[in-house]
C-alpha positions in Angstrom: -77.1 150.1 -3.1 -76.8 150.9 0.6 -78.6 154.2 0.0 -81.4 152.3 -1.7 -81.7 149.9 1.2 -82.1 152.7 3.7 -84.5 154.6 1.5 -86.6 151.4 1.2 -86.7 151.4 5.0 -88.0 154.9 4.9 -90.8 153.8 2.6 -91.8 151.0 4.9 -91.9 153.5 7.8 -93.8 156.0 5.9 -96.5 153.5 5.0 -97.3 153.0 8.7 -98.8 156.6 8.7 -101.3 155.9 5.8 -104.7 157.0 6.9 -103.5 159.3 9.8 -101.4 162.0 8.2 -103.8 163.6 5.6 -103.7 166.2 4.3 -100.0 165.9 5.1 -97.9 163.4 3.2 -96.7 160.0 4.7 -92.9 160.3 5.4 -90.3 158.0 6.9 -86.8 158.8 8.1 -83.7 156.8 9.1 -80.5 158.0 10.7 -77.4 155.9 9.9 -73.9 156.0 11.4 -71.3 153.7 9.9 -73.9 151.3 8.4 -75.7 151.2 11.8 -79.2 152.5 12.2 -79.2 154.7 15.2 -82.6 156.3 14.8 -85.8 156.1 12.7 -89.3 157.4 12.7 -92.3 158.3 10.6 -95.0 161.0 10.5 -97.7 159.3 12.6 -100.6 161.7 12.5 -101.6 165.1 11.2 -100.5 167.9 13.4 -97.9 165.6 15.1 -94.2 165.5 14.8 -92.7 164.9 11.5 -90.6 161.8 10.5 -87.3 163.6 11.0 -88.2 164.7 14.4 -89.3 161.3 15.5 -86.1 159.8 14.1 -84.0 162.2 16.1 -86.1 161.6 19.2 -85.5 157.9 18.9 -81.7 158.1 19.0 -80.4 156.8 22.4 -78.7 159.4 24.5 -75.3 157.7 24.2 -75.6 158.0 20.4 -76.6 161.6 20.1 -72.9 162.8 19.6 -72.8 160.5 16.5 -75.5 162.8 14.7 -72.6 165.1 13.7 -71.1 162.2 11.6 -74.4 160.5 10.6 -76.5 160.4 7.5 -80.2 161.2 7.4 -82.3 159.2 5.0 -85.8 160.5 4.2 -88.5 159.5 1.7 -89.5 163.1 1.1 -87.8 166.5 1.2 -87.7 168.0 4.8 -90.0 170.9 5.2 -88.6 174.4 5.4 -91.7 176.3 6.6 -93.6 176.7 9.8 -96.8 174.8 9.8 -98.2 172.7 12.7 -94.7 172.1 13.6 -91.3 174.0 13.1 -89.2 173.4 10.0 -87.4 170.1 9.9 -84.5 171.7 8.0 -83.7 173.7 11.1 -83.6 170.5 13.3 -81.2 169.0 10.8 -79.0 172.1 10.8 -79.1 172.4 14.5 -78.0 168.9 15.2 -75.3 169.4 12.6 -76.2 166.3 10.6 -73.8 166.5 7.7 -75.5 164.5 5.0 -79.1 164.0 3.8 -80.3 161.5 1.3 -83.8 162.0 -0.2 -86.0 160.1 -2.6 -88.4 162.8 -3.8 -89.2 166.5 -3.6 -92.1 167.9 -1.5 -94.1 170.2 -3.9 -95.8 172.0 -1.0 -95.6 175.8 -1.7 -92.7 177.2 0.4 -90.8 173.8 0.3 -90.6 172.5 -3.3 -86.8 172.4 -3.5 -86.3 175.2 -1.1 -85.7 172.8 1.8 -82.9 171.3 -0.2 -81.5 174.7 -1.0 -81.6 175.7 2.7 -79.7 172.6 3.8 -77.1 173.1 1.1 -76.7 176.7 2.0 -75.9 175.6 5.6 -73.2 173.2 4.4 -75.2 170.0 4.4 -74.5 167.5 1.6 -77.8 166.6 -0.1 -78.3 163.6 -2.5 -81.6 163.5 -4.4 -83.6 161.0 -6.4 -82.7 157.7 -4.7 -85.4 155.3 -5.9 -87.2 158.4 -7.3 -90.2 156.7 -9.0 -91.1 154.8 -5.7 -90.7 158.0 -3.7 -92.9 159.9 -6.3 -95.7 157.4 -5.9 -95.5 157.4 -2.2 -96.0 161.1 -2.0 -98.2 161.4 -5.1 -101.4 162.1 -3.1 -100.0 165.2 -1.3 -98.0 166.5 -4.4 -101.1 166.1 -6.6 -103.2 168.1 -4.1 -100.7 171.0 -3.8 -99.7 171.1 -7.5 -103.0 170.3 -9.3 -105.4 171.6 -6.7 -107.4 168.4 -6.5 -107.4 165.0 -4.6 -105.4 162.1 -6.0 -108.0 160.0 -7.7 -108.1 156.2 -7.6 -110.6 154.3 -9.8 -111.4 150.9 -8.3 -113.4 148.2 -10.1 -113.9 144.5 -10.3 -115.0 142.7 -13.4 -115.8 139.2 -14.5 -113.8 137.1 -16.9 -116.1 138.2 -19.7 -115.7 141.9 -18.8 -118.9 142.7 -16.8 -118.9 144.7 -13.6 -122.7 144.6 -12.8 -125.9 143.0 -13.7 -128.5 145.0 -15.7 -131.5 143.8 -13.6 -130.6 145.8 -10.4 -129.5 142.6 -8.8 -126.4 142.7 -6.5 -123.3 141.1 -8.0 -120.3 140.1 -5.8 -117.2 139.1 -7.9 -114.1 139.1 -5.8 -113.0 136.6 -3.2 -112.6 137.1 0.6 -109.0 138.0 0.4 -109.6 140.8 -2.1 -112.5 142.1 0.0 -110.3 142.3 3.0 -107.7 144.2 0.9 -110.3 146.7 -0.2 -111.1 147.4 3.4 -107.4 148.0 4.1 -107.5 150.6 1.2 -110.5 152.2 2.8 -108.5 152.7 6.0 -105.9 154.6 3.9 -108.0 157.1 1.9 -109.9 160.2 2.7 -113.2 159.7 0.7 -115.0 157.1 -1.2 -117.5 157.8 -4.0 -120.3 155.8 -5.7 -123.0 156.7 -8.2 -126.8 156.6 -7.8 -127.3 153.1 -9.2 -124.5 151.5 -7.3 -125.9 153.0 -4.1 -129.5 151.9 -4.9 -128.6 148.4 -6.2 -125.9 147.3 -3.9 -126.8 149.3 -0.8 -123.0 149.5 0.1 -121.9 150.7 3.6 -118.6 152.1 2.2 -116.9 151.7 5.6 -113.9 149.8 6.9 -115.0 146.7 8.7 -112.3 144.2 7.9 -109.1 146.0 8.7 -107.6 148.2 11.4 -108.0 151.9 11.1 -110.7 154.6 10.3 -113.3 154.8 7.6 -113.4 157.2 4.7 -115.9 160.0 4.3 -118.7 158.7 2.1 -119.8 160.4 -1.1 -122.7 159.7 -3.4 -124.0 161.3 -6.5 -127.8 161.6 -6.5 -128.6 164.3 -8.9 -132.4 164.1 -8.4 -132.6 162.9 -4.8 -134.2 159.6 -5.6 -132.3 157.5 -3.2 -134.3 156.3 -0.1 -133.1 157.4 3.2 -133.3 153.7 4.4 -130.0 153.0 2.6 -126.9 152.2 4.6 -125.2 155.4 3.4 -127.7 157.4 5.4 -127.4 155.6 8.7 -125.6 158.5 10.4 -122.5 156.4 11.4 -120.1 158.4 9.2 -120.0 161.8 7.5 -121.6 161.5 4.1 -121.9 164.0 1.3 -124.7 163.8 -1.3 -124.0 165.7 -4.6 -127.4 166.8 -6.1 -128.9 169.3 -8.6 -131.9 169.6 -6.4 -132.5 172.2 -3.8 -132.6 170.9 -0.2 -134.7 173.1 2.0 -134.5 171.3 5.4 -131.9 168.4 5.5 -132.8 166.1 8.4 -130.4 163.3 8.2 -127.6 162.9 10.8 -124.1 163.3 9.5 -125.4 163.9 5.9 -124.5 167.0 4.0 -126.0 168.0 0.7 -123.7 169.7 -1.9 -125.3 171.5 -4.9 -124.3 170.7 -8.4 -124.4 173.3 -11.2 -124.8 172.4 -15.0 -122.0 174.7 -15.9 -119.2 172.2 -14.9 -118.8 168.5 -15.0 -119.8 166.5 -12.0 -116.4 164.8 -11.4 -114.7 168.3 -11.5 -117.2 169.8 -9.0 -116.8 166.8 -6.6 -112.9 167.2 -6.8 -113.3 171.0 -6.2 -115.4 170.4 -3.2 -113.0 167.8 -1.8 -110.1 170.2 -2.2 -112.0 172.8 -0.2 -112.5 170.4 2.7 -108.9 169.1 2.4 -109.5 165.5 1.4 -106.5 164.6 -0.7 -107.3 160.9 -1.7 -110.5 159.9 -3.4 -111.4 156.3 -4.4 -114.2 156.0 -6.9 -116.0 152.6 -6.6 -118.5 152.9 -9.4 -120.6 152.4 -11.2 -119.8 152.2 -14.8 -121.1 155.5 -15.8 -119.3 157.4 -13.0 -116.0 155.6 -13.7 -116.3 156.4 -17.4 -116.9 160.1 -16.6 -113.6 160.3 -14.6 -111.7 158.4 -17.4 -113.2 160.5 -20.2 -112.3 163.8 -18.4 -108.8 162.5 -17.6 -109.4 163.0 -13.9 -107.6 159.8 -12.6 -104.2 159.0 -11.2 -104.4 155.3 -10.5 -106.7 152.4 -11.4 -107.1 149.3 -9.2 -108.7 146.6 -11.3 -109.7 143.1 -10.0 -110.3 140.5 -12.7 -112.1 137.4 -11.5 -112.8 134.0 -12.9 -116.6 134.5 -12.7 -118.7 134.3 -15.9 -121.7 136.7 -16.0 -122.7 136.5 -19.6 -124.7 139.6 -19.7 -125.0 142.9 -17.8 -123.1 146.1 -17.6 -119.7 146.1 -19.2 -116.5 147.5 -17.6 -115.4 150.9 -19.1 -112.4 150.7 -21.4 -109.2 150.7 -19.4 -106.4 153.1 -20.6 -103.3 151.5 -22.0 -99.7 152.6 -22.2 -99.2 153.3 -18.5 -97.0 151.5 -15.9 -98.7 148.6 -14.2 -98.1 145.9 -11.7 -100.0 142.6 -11.5 -100.7 140.5 -8.3 -102.7 137.5 -7.7 -105.0 136.8 -4.7 -105.9 133.1 -5.2 -108.0 133.1 -8.4 -108.4 136.9 -8.5 -105.9 139.1 -10.5 -105.2 142.6 -9.3 -103.7 145.0 -11.8 -102.7 148.4 -10.5 -102.2 151.1 -13.2 -100.2 154.2 -12.4 -100.7 157.5 -14.2 -97.3 159.0 -13.3 -97.5 162.7 -13.8 -94.4 164.9 -14.1 -94.6 167.6 -11.4 -91.7 170.1 -11.9 -89.5 170.9 -8.9 -87.1 173.6 -8.0 -84.3 171.3 -6.7 -81.8 169.5 -9.0 
């Protein structure tokens, strides 16, 4: 139980890095000596020190000798490769930390169990899979990216009590309350890219930025196969990088911060978008609608998580929500009258370490 408590602290620390570490994972680390935390840290930003490094740096000088008798807890396997920073396994071995407790494996090529093997070869005791499911979900974006070669896909939608997500007369429809809206903006601060379809962009004129929470805004994406969206829309205001996916040829793009990406007819639109995002190292995508686009991702099995708001509103007619998959793990929360259901598609990604 003590191991689980310290791993939970690692999770809490790791979440502080959301929105700043991509395409690296969010990671938290805690150093414990005789049931006393003597150091802790998290990966704060891409290119910066890793969680283990920051945890060791936080140890007070008088406690540094205790590292040789301490336990390092970490939400994810320590890296064993040179990247932006040196391997964290070398740091652990150099400081002679005798025991490491981990929640989940980092599937990055060159790590993927080899970090564990390196530590064990140096005489470090390594315990794996403490709160494994929680650790898997925390690192799912990075592991999905390196194992499947695509971003982690979140489908987000809000529907009325009678199952509608939009009107059919092109009128804007707002369903969720102000608390749910603020939560959505928090999510936007944690992801890399956000996608809408042509009708959603035209009817709702969304800004797709983060205005109600701390942190950055995601890169904006819109599907506009035939370039029929007017440039007066908020998506084209030049305030954020924006990608337009189209089948039309663009000769002289003149919009600030807007990039046009060609679509072929030989591959599905969702797959082409994910391929492009992988190329530019965007590892978390949120799809906000509309119904047709959401259905395409569902039909092609290109989703990892669904965030569904169900509201007390009665719409009576309009565009129905796509069928939601069943048989997956889910959590239900309430924000006043709104009900939020989060559905996880937990994929088994094989690892080297046991």
